[in-house]
N, C-alpha and C positions, 0 to 999 in steps of 0.2 A: 641492444636486446633488453627488453623490459622484463624484470623478474619481480617476484613477490616474496616477502619475508616468510619464514617458517610458521609464524603465528597467524598469518592471514588466513581467513576462512573462506573457502569457496562453497557456496550453497545454492539452494533453490527456494522458491516461495510458492505457497498456495493459500487458498482460503476455504473454509469449511463448506459454505453453501455452494461454492463453485466446483467442488470435487466429490463431496461425500454422498449426496443423495439421501433420501429416506427421512428427511425432517419435514414434518407437516405442520409445525407450530410456529413458523417464522413468517414475518411480513412478506418476504419475497415469494414464499410458497403461494400465498394468496394473491399477490400482485401479478404473478405470472399467469394466473387464471383469468385475468381481465383481458378481454379481446384487444389486440393491437398494442399491448404494452411491450412485448418481447418479439424481436425479429423472428420471423418464420413460425411464430406461436410456440417457440421452445420453452421448456420448463426445467427447473433444477431438480425434478423429482428423483432422477437416477444419477444424473451427471456422470462422474467417472466411477460411481459405486465404491468410492474409496473407503467408506465406512466399513465395508466388508473386505476390501482388497488392499488395505493399507500395508499388510505384511509383504505382499508382492512388490508394492511400490517402494517400500523400504529396501528390499533386496536390490531393486534397480538402482537406488541411490548408492548403495554399497558397491555395486558393480562399476559405477562411474567414479568411485573414489571421492565422493563429496563429503565435506566435513561439517556441514551446517544445514539446517532446514527450518525455514520460517513457516509456521502453520497457524491457523486460528482454531479456537474452540467455539463451537456453536452455542451461543447463549440460549437460543430457543430450544435446543435439545437438552441442555442442562437444567434450565428453569422453564419448563413448558407452561406452567401456571404460576401466578404470583406466590413466591415463597416456597414453592414445591420443587425440591431438588431431586433430580434424577441421578442417584448415586451410581447406578449401573453405567450410565453414560460417562460420568466423571471417572469411574474405574477404568473404562475402556481408553479414555484419553491418557490416564496414568500409565496404562500398559504400553500405549504408543510411545510416550515420552521415555519410558524406561528402555524400550527396545531401541530407540534412537541412540540413547546414551551408550547402551551396550555395544552398539555398532560403531561407536566413535563419531557419531554425528551430533553436534551441539544443537539442541532445539531452541527456537525463539518463538514464543507464543503470543498471538494477538488476541486481545479480549474482545474488541469490537471492530469487525471488518464489514461494515455497512449494514448488516442485518440485525433485526430486533425480534424478540418474541412478539407474537401477534398481540398478546394481551397488553404489552407496553405500547405498541403502535396504536392500539385502540384508545389509549389514554393520552395520546398526543405525541408519542415517540420522543425524539430528541428535544422537542419543544415543551414537553411536560415538566412541570415544576419538580417532579420527583425523579427525573431522569438521572441527575448526577448522583443522588443517593442510591438509586437502583444499580447503577454501574459500579459504584463503590462496593456495594454489598456483593455483587457478582464477583468483583475482584477478590474480595475476602474469601468467598467460597472457593474460587479457583486456586488461589495461592495456598489456601489451607490444605487443599487436596493434592496440589501438584508442585508446590514451591520447593520441595526437596529434590525434585527431579528436573526442574527447569529453572535456570538462572536468569535468562533474558526474557523480558516482557515488553510488549507494545500495548499501550492502553487503547489507542484509537488509530485506525488506518485512514489516512487521507481525509481529515475532517473538512478541508476546503472543498474537495470533490463532492463529498456527501451533501454539504450545505448547498452547493451550486446545482447539482443534479436533482435533488429532491425538492428544493424550494425556489430556485431561480429558473432553471430550464424545464423543470416539471417532467423529467424522463424517468425518475425513480420514485418509489413510494415516499411520501404520500402524493407525489405528482402535483405540487402546487407551483404557481408562477408568481411569486411575491417577493420582490427584492428585500423588503423590510423583514420578512420572515427568514430569508436567507441569512441576513446579518444576525438576527436573533439566534438562529440555529448555530452559527459560528460561535457565539458567546456561550450558548448552552453546552456545546461540545467541549469548549475550553474548560468550563466549570467541571464537567464530568471527567475530563482528563486529570485535572488537579485532584479531584476526590479519589479517583482510582489510583493515581500515583501515591497519594498519602496512605491509602489502604494497603497497597502492596508493600510500601516501605515500613509502615507500622508493624506489619505482620512479620517481615523477615529482614528488615534493615538492609545492610549492604550485601547480604547474601543474594539479593536480587538486583539486577540492573534493569532500569525502566526507561523507556523512551517513547517517541511518537514516530510513526511512519509518515513523513511529510511529503505530499505530492508537490514537486517543484518543477516548473517549466520556465525556461529562459524566455523572456519577453523582450522583443526588439522591434523598433519601428519599421513598418513596411517601406516607408520613404524617409530615409534619414534626414533629408533636407526639409521635411515637413514638421513644423512645430506642433501641429495638432497630433500627428502620429507619435511624435516623441512623448508628448504629454500623456496620450492614451496608453502607451507602452509602460510608462512609469506608474500610472494609475492601476492598470491591470496587474502589474507585478506587485504593487503594494497591497491591493485589496485581495486578489485571489491567491497569489503565490505566497506572499510573505507574512500576512497578518498573524496567522496562528503561530508560525515559527518565531516571529518577533516576540509574540507574547510569552512564549516559553523561555526565550533567551533574555529578554529585556523588560518584560512586564508591562508592555503596552500593545495596543492592537490597532485601533482606528483613530487614535488621537482624541479629539473632542468627543467623538461618539462613545468612547469608553465610559464616559460619565453619564451617558443617557441610556445606552443599551446595556444593562447589567444582567448578569446571570441570576439564578435563583438565590434566595436567602441573603441578598445584599452582596453577592460575590463580586469582587473587583478584579479586573484583569491583572493588576499588579501581583496578585497572589500566585499567578502562573510562573513568575520568574524563577528560573532554576529548577523547574520540575522535570528535568530529564537528566539521566546519567549518560546517555548517548543520544546522538542525533541521527535519525533514520532519513535517508533520501530515497524517495521513489521518483525515478527519472525516466521519461520516455521520449520527450521531444521538446522542441521550442515552438513558440508562436510568433509570427510576425504580425504586428498590430497596425490596423488602419482605422483612423477615426471615421465613424459612420453614423449618420443620424438614424439609419434604419435599425441600429442595434442599441436603442436607448435602454432596453431591459438588461443589457450587458455592459452598462456604463459607457455606451457609445464606442465600444471596442469590437471591431470585426477581426476575428482571428483567421489566419491563413498560413499558407506555405509559399515560399518563393517559387516563381515559375521554373520548371525543369528540375525541381528538387527531387532527390531520392525519397520515396515514401513507402510506408508499409501497406499491407492490405487494407488497413483502416484509414489510409490517407494521411497518416502522421509522418512528418518529416524525420528522416534519420539525421541526427545532428549530434554526434558524439562530443564535440567540443563543449556543448552545454553542460555535460556532466562534470567535466573538469572545472569549469567556471563555478558551478554551484557548490561543489565540494570545497573549493578554496574559500568561497564567500562565507559559507555557513560554518566552516571550521573556525574561521576567524571570529565570526559574530558569536558563536556559542561557546567556544573554548572547551569543548568536550569531544570525546572520540566520535568518529563518524562510521556509519555503515551504509552501504547501498542496499536498502531493504527491498527494492524492486527495480528491475531494468530488463526490458525484453521487447520483442517485436512480433506483431501478427504477420506470419509468413507461412502460408499454407504449403508452398512448394519447397520450403527450407533452402531456398537459393540465396537468401539475404542474411539469415541468422548467424552463420559462421563469421562473416565479415563484421556484422553488427556487434557480436560478442567481442571479437578481438579489438575493434576500434574503441569500444567503450571501456573495456578493461585496460587498454593502453592509457586512457585518460586517468583511470584510477591509479595505475602504476606510476604515471608521471606525477600525480599529486602526492603520492607517498614519497617519491624521490625528492620532492620539494619540501618535505617535512610535514605534510598533512597527515594526521593520525587516522587513517582509514583502516579499519580492522576486518572488514569482510564485505563480500559481494553476494547478494542473493538474486539469482536469475529468475525472472518471471517468464515461464513457469516450469515446474517440473514436468507436468503433463498438460495436454490440451484440456480445456475446461469450459464451464458455463460462464460466458463473459457478459453477465448482467443483461442490459437491454439489447445487446447485440447477439445474445443467444450463443449457439455453438459454432457459428460460422467462423469467427476469428480463431486462428490456430497459433497459440503462444508457446506450446510445449516443446521442451527438448525431447520429450517422448510423445510420439503420436498415439492417439487413442482412437480406436474404431468403436464408435458409440453403439453400433449394432451388436457387436460381440464382446466389447470391453477388452479386446486384445490390445496390448501395448507393444510399441516398437520404438527402439531408440533411434532417433534421427541422426544424420551425419553431424549436425551441429552439436548434438549431445555427446557424440564420441569426441569431437573436437574439444568441448568443454572438459571432458574427463581427462584428456591429454594435458590441457592447461593446468588443471588441478593437480595432476600427478607430477608434472615437471616444474610447476610453479614459475613458469615463464611463458611468454607469448611467442607463437610461431610467426613466420612470415606468411602473409596472405595477399593474394592478388598481385603477386610478383614483386612486392616490396616489403621491407621489414616493418613490423608494427612499432618498432622502437625508433 
């Protein structure tokens, strides 16, 4: 039987644009109005109306016995115009964080979760020379207002995903397809992380713990006997999965490219080394990689899933073993505490999520038993939400949301998670022990 220490935190994760609604000054508000950008023409205008309903959502967290909550604060809401700070919005976030703490729920705040103020997007977004200084200034404003009620901070969520979706695949704003710009975005995001990390630590020192939520996918060759597939799997892992994480742990990114593609103001990748107090892992799936000349824009790597694999509603393979592998790998490489900052499944019928939860938490439990310092697990997501270019169709929530009425209903998987959090051990599932 797998159990968890008393100090381990069971929580959930959300992001502001995906649940809050009511923010008209972000790049995603404008992007969603461009025809064909979002599935079914969906928009984040209302989402889960969490800006007005957060107290009810907090009560649901309490009812589930959860002890941690990762959330983001909307930069576009706080700084709707350059240098103009919305103190009322900051005050509302402060009230949220205080209420979480009063409820015994430890908050973790993300500064940049994919979205930007429209005014900054108009100036070049993450590619702008000023991006790193703007994020650092936002960090100083946020920690100045909220630092005494929030100890754990994420500077940037999934920088590799943002660089790929926005500048390689062209599915997120600004919807470019330019590999060179994707590499440049990666470096600019790294420079911004370093600047924000320093701003947070300069303001409050060790009173705050700062990390990055790294999106990591296990990459394996589709045909193990194929040298080309093996090479492509290594390249994909190195460039997409690992480069940002390696930079924060070891101070290098793309090797020789680091000397050519620099960040603003002469920033060098080596400056990123050691700029994390904890290492966040966002894990959803693995990719099996096949060499393909038809995928030159993706480094000749065609990603897929094995035939007959268990998959989510989005077609992502369910592969719990990958989480255990990645936790062990990066605990060793980073030498710092680990958190699973996101892990979840798109499952509209809630028929897979319970098993998904138990099997992934089993990997976490085994890693802890082997001596890996994993301190918490944040399930994605607390509630169904706006899933970026996929709109509202994917259902990730432990709590179902009726978007027409905004009614919430705890799913059976949510009740299971509450039981795990309460008992601090895993149940048997599917007729066999999780341990």
